[in-house]
DRENDO-1510 file (C-alpha; in Angstrom, 1 decimal, always signed):
<recs>
REC; n; res; u; v; w
REC; 1; MET; +0.0; +0.1; +0.0 .
REC; 2; LEU; +3.0; +2.7; +0.6 .
REC; 3; LEU; +4.5; +1.1; -2.1 .
REC; 4; LEU; +1.2; +2.2; -4.4 .
REC; 5; ALA; +1.4; +5.8; -2.9 .
REC; 6; ALA; +4.6; +6.3; -3.4 .
REC; 7; ALA; +4.3; +5.4; -7.2 .
REC; 8; PHE; +1.4; +7.5; -7.5 .
REC; 9; LEU; +3.3; +10.7; -6.0 .
REC; 10; VAL; +5.8; +10.0; -8.5 .
REC; 11; ALA; +3.6; +9.7; -11.3 .
REC; 12; PHE; +2.0; +13.2; -10.0 .
REC; 13; VAL; +4.7; +14.6; -9.9 .
REC; 14; LEU; +6.4; +13.8; -13.2 .
REC; 15; LEU; +2.6; +14.6; -14.8 .
REC; 16; LEU; +3.2; +18.2; -13.3 .
REC; 17; TYR; +6.6; +18.0; -14.6 .
REC; 18; MET; +5.3; +17.5; -18.2 .
REC; 19; VAL; +2.5; +19.7; -17.9 .
REC; 20; SER; +4.2; +22.8; -16.7 .
REC; 21; PRO; +6.3; +24.6; -19.1 .
REC; 22; LEU; +3.7; +24.1; -21.3 .
REC; 23; ILE; +1.3; +26.4; -18.7 .
REC; 24; SER; +3.8; +28.5; -17.3 .
REC; 25; PRO; +4.0; +31.5; -18.8 .
REC; 26; LYS; +6.2; +33.8; -20.0 .
REC; 27; PRO; +6.3; +37.4; -17.7 .
REC; 28; LEU; +4.9; +39.9; -18.8 .
REC; 29; ALA; +6.5; +43.2; -19.3 .
REC; 30; LEU; +4.9; +46.2; -18.5 .
REC; 31; PRO; +6.9; +49.1; -19.5 .
REC; 32; GLY; +4.6; +50.8; -22.7 .
REC; 33; ALA; +1.9; +48.3; -22.1 .
REC; 34; HIS; -1.2; +49.2; -22.1 .
REC; 35; VAL; -3.2; +48.2; -19.4 .
REC; 36; VAL; -7.0; +49.2; -19.2 .
REC; 37; VAL; -8.8; +49.2; -15.6 .
REC; 38; THR; -12.1; +48.8; -15.2 .
REC; 39; GLY; -13.7; +50.7; -11.8 .
REC; 40; GLY; -10.1; +52.1; -11.9 .
REC; 41; SER; -11.7; +55.4; -10.2 .
REC; 42; SER; -11.0; +54.6; -7.2 .
REC; 43; GLY; -10.1; +51.2; -4.3 .
REC; 44; ILE; -8.4; +48.3; -5.4 .
REC; 45; GLY; -8.9; +49.3; -9.6 .
REC; 46; LYS; -7.0; +53.1; -8.5 .
REC; 47; CYS; -4.3; +51.5; -6.8 .
REC; 48; ILE; -3.7; +48.9; -9.4 .
REC; 49; ALA; -3.2; +51.5; -12.5 .
REC; 50; ILE; -0.7; +53.0; -10.0 .
REC; 51; GLU; +1.4; +50.8; -9.2 .
REC; 52; CYS; +1.3; +49.8; -13.2 .
REC; 53; TYR; +2.1; +53.3; -14.1 .
REC; 54; LYS; +4.9; +53.0; -11.7 .
REC; 55; GLN; +6.4; +50.4; -13.6 .
REC; 56; GLY; +6.5; +52.4; -17.0 .
REC; 57; ALA; +2.3; +51.2; -18.7 .
REC; 58; PHE; +0.2; +53.0; -20.4 .
REC; 59; ILE; -2.9; +53.8; -18.7 .
REC; 60; THR; -7.0; +53.8; -19.2 .
REC; 61; LEU; -9.0; +54.4; -17.1 .
REC; 62; VAL; -12.5; +53.0; -17.5 .
REC; 63; ALA; -15.1; +54.3; -15.2 .
REC; 64; ARG; -18.4; +55.6; -15.0 .
REC; 65; ASN; -18.2; +59.2; -12.7 .
REC; 66; GLU; -15.9; +61.3; -15.1 .
REC; 67; ASP; -15.6; +64.0; -11.9 .
REC; 68; LYS; -14.3; +61.0; -10.2 .
REC; 69; LEU; -11.6; +59.9; -13.4 .
REC; 70; LEU; -10.6; +63.6; -13.5 .
REC; 71; GLN; -9.4; +63.4; -10.1 .
REC; 72; ALA; -7.7; +59.7; -10.0 .
REC; 73; LYS; -5.1; +60.6; -13.4 .
REC; 74; LYS; -4.2; +63.7; -11.3 .
REC; 75; GLU; -3.4; +61.4; -8.8 .
REC; 76; ILE; -1.8; +58.8; -11.4 .
REC; 77; GLU; +0.0; +60.5; -13.1 .
REC; 78; MET; +2.2; +62.1; -10.0 .
REC; 79; HIS; +3.4; +58.3; -10.3 .
REC; 80; SER; +5.3; +58.5; -13.8 .
REC; 81; ILE; +8.3; +57.7; -14.3 .
REC; 82; ASN; +9.3; +59.0; -17.3 .
REC; 83; ASP; +7.8; +61.9; -19.5 .
REC; 84; LYS; +6.3; +59.3; -22.7 .
REC; 85; GLN; +3.1; +57.8; -20.0 .
REC; 86; VAL; -0.4; +58.2; -20.7 .
REC; 87; VAL; -3.4; +58.2; -18.7 .
REC; 88; LEU; -6.2; +57.7; -20.6 .
REC; 89; CYS; -9.7; +58.7; -18.9 .
REC; 90; ILE; -13.1; +56.8; -20.6 .
REC; 91; SER; -16.5; +57.9; -19.1 .
REC; 92; VAL; -18.9; +54.6; -19.6 .
REC; 93; ASP; -20.8; +51.7; -17.7 .
REC; 94; VAL; -19.8; +49.0; -18.5 .
REC; 95; SER; -22.5; +46.5; -17.2 .
REC; 96; GLN; -25.4; +47.7; -19.4 .
REC; 97; ASP; -24.3; +48.3; -23.5 .
REC; 98; TYR; -21.6; +45.5; -25.0 .
REC; 99; ASN; -21.6; +47.5; -28.5 .
REC; 100; GLN; -20.9; +50.4; -26.3 .
REC; 101; VAL; -18.2; +48.5; -24.3 .
REC; 102; GLU; -16.3; +47.7; -27.4 .
REC; 103; ASN; -16.7; +51.1; -29.1 .
REC; 104; VAL; -14.4; +53.0; -26.4 .
REC; 105; ILE; -11.9; +49.9; -25.7 .
REC; 106; LYS; -11.6; +50.2; -29.8 .
REC; 107; GLN; -11.1; +53.8; -29.2 .
REC; 108; ALA; -8.3; +53.2; -26.4 .
REC; 109; GLN; -7.2; +50.9; -28.7 .
REC; 110; GLU; -6.3; +53.6; -31.8 .
REC; 111; LYS; -4.8; +56.2; -29.0 .
REC; 112; LEU; -2.3; +54.0; -26.6 .
REC; 113; GLY; -2.2; +50.8; -28.9 .
REC; 114; PRO; -3.9; +46.3; -28.3 .
REC; 115; VAL; -4.4; +46.4; -24.7 .
REC; 116; ASP; -1.3; +43.8; -23.1 .
REC; 117; MET; -3.7; +43.9; -20.2 .
REC; 118; LEU; -7.3; +44.5; -19.0 .
REC; 119; VAL; -7.8; +44.5; -15.4 .
REC; 120; ASN; -11.8; +43.6; -14.7 .
REC; 121; CYS; -12.6; +46.3; -11.5 .
REC; 122; ALA; -15.9; +47.5; -11.7 .
REC; 123; GLY; -18.2; +45.8; -9.2 .
REC; 124; MET; -20.7; +46.5; -5.5 .
REC; 125; ALA; -21.5; +44.9; -3.1 .
REC; 126; VAL; -24.9; +45.1; -1.3 .
REC; 127; SER; -25.9; +42.2; +1.5 .
REC; 128; GLY; -29.1; +41.8; +3.4 .
REC; 129; LYS; -30.8; +38.5; +4.5 .
REC; 130; PHE; -32.1; +36.7; +1.5 .
REC; 131; GLU; -35.9; +37.3; +2.0 .
REC; 132; ASP; -35.0; +40.9; +2.4 .
REC; 133; LEU; -32.9; +41.9; -0.9 .
REC; 134; GLU; -35.2; +43.1; -4.0 .
REC; 135; VAL; -35.0; +40.3; -7.0 .
REC; 136; SER; -34.0; +43.6; -8.5 .
REC; 137; THR; -30.6; +43.0; -6.2 .
REC; 138; PHE; -29.9; +40.0; -7.6 .
REC; 139; GLU; -30.1; +41.6; -11.6 .
REC; 140; ARG; -27.8; +44.4; -10.2 .
REC; 141; LEU; -25.3; +42.3; -9.1 .
REC; 142; MET; -24.9; +40.2; -11.8 .
REC; 143; SER; -25.1; +42.5; -13.9 .
REC; 144; ILE; -21.9; +44.7; -13.3 .
REC; 145; ASN; -20.0; +42.5; -11.1 .
REC; 146; TYR; -20.9; +39.6; -14.1 .
REC; 147; LEU; -21.5; +41.3; -16.7 .
REC; 148; GLY; -19.6; +44.3; -16.2 .
REC; 149; SER; -16.3; +42.1; -16.3 .
REC; 150; VAL; -17.8; +40.1; -19.1 .
REC; 151; TYR; -18.2; +42.6; -21.8 .
REC; 152; PRO; -14.9; +44.6; -21.4 .
REC; 153; SER; -12.9; +41.0; -21.9 .
REC; 154; ARG; -15.4; +40.1; -24.7 .
REC; 155; ALA; -13.7; +43.3; -26.4 .
REC; 156; VAL; -10.4; +42.8; -25.8 .
REC; 157; ILE; -9.8; +38.9; -25.9 .
REC; 158; THR; -10.1; +38.3; -30.1 .
REC; 159; THR; -6.8; +41.2; -30.3 .
REC; 160; MET; -5.0; +39.7; -27.5 .
REC; 161; LYS; -5.9; +36.3; -29.2 .
REC; 162; GLU; -4.7; +37.6; -32.2 .
REC; 163; ARG; -1.2; +38.6; -30.7 .
REC; 164; ARG; -1.1; +35.8; -29.1 .
REC; 165; VAL; -0.2; +38.0; -25.4 .
REC; 166; GLY; -2.3; +39.5; -23.2 .
REC; 167; ARG; -3.6; +39.3; -19.5 .
REC; 168; ILE; -7.1; +39.6; -18.3 .
REC; 169; VAL; -7.6; +40.0; -14.6 .
REC; 170; PHE; -11.4; +39.1; -13.1 .
REC; 171; VAL; -10.9; +40.7; -9.5 .
REC; 172; SER; -13.4; +38.8; -7.1 .
REC; 173; SER; -13.5; +38.4; -3.7 .
REC; 174; GLN; -13.1; +36.4; -0.8 .
REC; 175; ALA; -17.1; +35.7; -1.1 .
REC; 176; GLY; -16.1; +34.3; -4.7 .
REC; 177; GLN; -14.8; +31.3; -2.7 .
REC; 178; LEU; -17.1; +31.0; +0.5 .
REC; 179; GLY; -20.6; +31.5; +0.4 .
REC; 180; LEU; -21.7; +33.6; +3.4 .
REC; 181; PHE; -24.1; +35.4; +5.4 .
REC; 182; GLY; -25.6; +38.1; +3.8 .
REC; 183; PHE; -24.1; +37.6; +0.7 .
REC; 184; THR; -26.6; +35.8; -1.8 .
REC; 185; ALA; -26.4; +38.1; -4.5 .
REC; 186; TYR; -22.8; +39.0; -3.8 .
REC; 187; SER; -21.1; +36.0; -3.5 .
REC; 188; ALA; -23.1; +34.4; -6.4 .
REC; 189; SER; -22.1; +37.2; -8.5 .
REC; 190; LYS; -18.2; +37.0; -7.9 .
REC; 191; PHE; -18.6; +32.5; -7.9 .
REC; 192; ALA; -19.6; +32.9; -11.3 .
REC; 193; ILE; -16.5; +35.0; -12.1 .
REC; 194; ARG; -14.6; +31.7; -11.4 .
REC; 195; GLY; -16.3; +29.7; -13.6 .
REC; 196; LEU; -16.0; +32.4; -16.3 .
REC; 197; ALA; -12.3; +32.4; -16.1 .
REC; 198; GLU; -11.5; +28.4; -15.6 .
REC; 199; ALA; -13.2; +27.8; -18.9 .
REC; 200; LEU; -11.9; +31.5; -21.0 .
REC; 201; GLN; -7.8; +29.9; -19.2 .
REC; 202; MET; -8.6; +26.8; -21.9 .
REC; 203; GLU; -8.6; +28.5; -24.6 .
REC; 204; PRO; -5.2; +28.3; -25.4 .
REC; 205; TYR; -4.3; +31.4; -27.5 .
REC; 206; ASN; -0.6; +32.2; -24.6 .
REC; 207; VAL; -3.4; +35.2; -22.9 .
REC; 208; TYR; -3.7; +34.5; -19.4 .
REC; 209; ILE; -5.9; +34.3; -17.0 .
REC; 210; THR; -6.1; +35.6; -13.0 .
REC; 211; VAL; -9.0; +35.4; -10.9 .
REC; 212; ALA; -7.6; +37.7; -7.8 .
REC; 213; TYR; -9.5; +37.2; -4.2 .
REC; 214; PRO; -9.0; +40.3; -2.1 .
REC; 215; PRO; -9.9; +39.8; +1.8 .
REC; 216; ASP; -12.2; +43.1; +3.7 .
REC; 217; THR; -10.3; +46.2; +1.7 .
REC; 218; ASP; -10.2; +49.4; +3.2 .
REC; 219; THR; -12.1; +51.0; +0.2 .
REC; 220; PRO; -15.3; +53.9; -0.5 .
REC; 221; GLY; -16.9; +50.9; -1.3 .
REC; 222; PHE; -16.3; +48.8; +1.5 .
REC; 223; ALA; -17.4; +51.2; +3.6 .
REC; 224; GLU; -20.4; +51.8; +2.0 .
REC; 225; GLU; -21.5; +47.9; +2.7 .
REC; 226; ASN; -20.5; +48.4; +6.1 .
REC; 227; ARG; -23.3; +50.8; +6.2 .
REC; 228; THR; -26.4; +48.8; +5.4 .
REC; 229; LYS; -24.8; +44.9; +6.5 .
REC; 230; PRO; -26.3; +42.9; +8.7 .
REC; 231; LEU; -25.1; +42.3; +12.0 .
REC; 232; GLU; -24.2; +38.3; +11.3 .
REC; 233; THR; -22.4; +39.5; +8.9 .
REC; 234; ARG; -19.8; +42.2; +10.2 .
REC; 235; LEU; -19.1; +40.0; +13.0 .
REC; 236; ILE; -18.5; +37.1; +10.7 .
REC; 237; SER; -16.1; +40.4; +8.6 .
REC; 238; GLU; -14.6; +41.2; +11.3 .
REC; 239; THR; -12.4; +38.0; +12.6 .
REC; 240; THR; -9.9; +38.6; +9.9 .
REC; 241; SER; -8.2; +42.0; +9.5 .
REC; 242; VAL; -9.3; +44.9; +6.9 .
REC; 243; CYS; -5.9; +45.4; +4.0 .
REC; 244; LYS; -5.0; +48.1; +2.4 .
REC; 245; PRO; -5.8; +48.7; -1.3 .
REC; 246; GLU; -2.5; +49.5; -2.6 .
REC; 247; GLN; -1.3; +46.2; -0.7 .
REC; 248; VAL; -3.7; +44.3; -2.5 .
REC; 249; ALA; -2.8; +45.8; -5.8 .
REC; 250; LYS; +0.4; +44.9; -5.8 .
REC; 251; GLN; -0.2; +41.5; -4.6 .
REC; 252; ILE; -2.6; +41.5; -8.2 .
REC; 253; VAL; +0.0; +43.2; -10.6 .
REC; 254; LYS; +2.3; +40.6; -9.7 .
REC; 255; ASP; +0.3; +38.0; -10.2 .
REC; 256; ALA; -1.0; +38.8; -13.2 .
REC; 257; ILE; +2.5; +39.5; -14.8 .
REC; 258; GLN; +3.9; +36.4; -13.5 .
REC; 259; GLY; +0.4; +34.3; -15.2 .
REC; 260; ASN; -0.6; +33.2; -12.3 .
REC; 261; PHE; -4.5; +31.9; -12.4 .
REC; 262; ASN; -5.2; +32.7; -8.3 .
REC; 263; SER; -4.4; +35.5; -7.0 .
REC; 264; SER; -5.0; +35.7; -2.9 .
REC; 265; LEU; -3.1; +37.5; +0.1 .
REC; 266; GLY; -2.2; +36.5; +3.9 .
REC; 267; SER; -2.2; +33.6; +5.2 .
REC; 268; ASP; -6.7; +33.0; +5.0 .
REC; 269; GLY; -5.9; +33.9; +1.2 .
REC; 270; TYR; -3.8; +31.3; +0.6 .
REC; 271; MET; -5.2; +28.2; +2.9 .
REC; 272; LEU; -9.1; +29.5; +1.0 .
REC; 273; SER; -7.3; +29.3; -2.3 .
REC; 274; ALA; -5.4; +25.6; -1.3 .
REC; 275; LEU; -9.5; +24.5; -0.4 .
REC; 276; THR; -11.1; +25.9; -3.3 .
REC; 277; CYS; -8.7; +25.1; -6.1 .
REC; 278; GLY; -11.0; +21.7; -7.5 .
REC; 279; MET; -10.1; +21.8; -11.5 .
REC; 280; ALA; -8.5; +25.3; -11.2 .
REC; 281; PRO; -5.5; +25.4; -13.8 .
REC; 282; VAL; -1.7; +25.1; -11.9 .
REC; 283; THR; +1.0; +27.5; -13.2 .
REC; 284; SER; +3.8; +25.5; -11.5 .
REC; 285; ILE; +4.8; +21.9; -9.7 .
REC; 286; THR; +5.0; +23.6; -6.3 .
REC; 287; GLU; +1.7; +25.0; -6.6 .
REC; 288; GLY; +0.1; +22.0; -7.1 .
REC; 289; LEU; +2.3; +19.9; -5.0 .
REC; 290; GLN; +1.1; +22.6; -1.9 .
REC; 291; GLN; -2.7; +22.0; -2.9 .
REC; 292; VAL; -2.8; +18.5; -2.3 .
REC; 293; VAL; -0.3; +18.4; +0.7 .
REC; 294; THR; -1.9; +21.1; +2.4 .
REC; 295; MET; -5.6; +19.9; +2.0 .
REC; 296; GLY; -5.7; +18.0; +4.1 .
REC; 297; LEU; -4.8; +19.8; +7.3 .
REC; 298; PHE; -6.5; +23.3; +6.0 .
REC; 299; ARG; -10.3; +21.5; +5.3 .
REC; 300; THR; -9.6; +20.5; +9.1 .
REC; 301; ILE; -8.8; +24.1; +10.2 .
REC; 302; ALA; -11.6; +25.7; +7.5 .
REC; 303; LEU; -14.2; +23.3; +9.5 .
REC; 304; PHE; -13.2; +25.3; +13.1 .
REC; 305; TYR; -14.0; +28.4; +10.8 .
REC; 306; LEU; -17.5; +27.4; +9.9 .
REC; 307; GLY; -18.2; +26.5; +13.2 .
REC; 308; SER; -17.6; +29.6; +14.9 .
REC; 309; PHE; -19.7; +31.5; +12.3 .
REC; 310; ASP; -22.7; +29.3; +12.7 .
REC; 311; SER; -21.7; +30.4; +16.2 .
REC; 312; ILE; -22.2; +33.5; +14.8 .
REC; 313; VAL; -25.2; +33.2; +13.4 .
REC; 314; ARG; -26.7; +31.3; +16.2 .
REC; 315; ARG; -26.5; +33.8; +19.0 .
REC; 316; CYS; -27.2; +36.7; +16.7 .
REC; 317; MET; -30.8; +34.9; +16.0 .
REC; 318; MET; -31.2; +34.4; +19.7 .
REC; 319; GLN; -30.6; +37.7; +21.1 .
REC; 320; ARG; -33.0; +39.0; +18.1 .
REC; 321; GLU; -35.4; +36.7; +19.1 .
REC; 322; LYS; -35.4; +37.5; +23.0 .
REC; 323; SER; -35.4; +40.9; +21.9 .
REC; 324; GLU; -38.5; +40.5; +19.9 .
REC; 325; ASN; -40.4; +38.5; +22.9 .
REC; 326; ALA; -38.9; +41.2; +25.6 .
REC; 327; ASP; -40.9; +43.8; +23.4 .
REC; 328; LYS; -43.9; +42.0; +23.6 .
REC; 329; THR; -44.1; +41.5; +26.9 .
REC; 330; ALA; -43.6; +45.5; +27.7 .
</recs>
């Protein structure tokens, strides 16, 4: 039995060794590259644009609010490393009309050249109990978080395949790896991105996909989300720390350059990515082996996390029922 297990392990390592050169990409050179960032007027998107600009890229910022775009443009331009760099701003809603998105991407490519990297960062979060959320909220989040990533990606993929070079980044969330209380609408829209990314990565045209799973991050969107977040969701979120957008952006850009399919941050992010790797592609032998070796341990740890989350939900439910009963007897 031991011999069989050893043989299986050796065969697995050899398989990864043979496959790895086929899927390990050549790092993308950012100096002079054209990077398009949707949702680039604030938060993680703006920080990703700054990080790419620092490395010599030409930037196209896409967002809805023109005033915020112009303000972001000024901030980004402060980080230029040469006088040839350009920051182009385009005001459009990437989730509404594909033809409009396609046209603005064409305009950007006419001015700054073909897109080398697309970062889909446009998105929003709304939380609440399933029965309290309007049906329109589910439709809106799928439109913004999912179709808002499909449309720009569809607009750049043909040129990337023709050139046989490119990176497409989908910014998901840890809520796109684990369904949590209050996120029935949000998690579903972020889980959808994973399926799209895995399917797209299998199309072999030297275009590499990265799915980023950032934790709670100190952004204007996160502050807005917290205003209406249920108590249970807030308490679960508070079990982990809030990250700085600059920190998240650096990791995403680093992973995208390397062509890594997965981009996560911190020990919790690493564990979640290993636990939810499923049939996701790997870009190195080491990554595959780490997932195999750590799966059992991480699943054990995850069970304790899930027990803690369930305890929070039950405690809040009991407190709410106690309060309602007190009000009735008053």
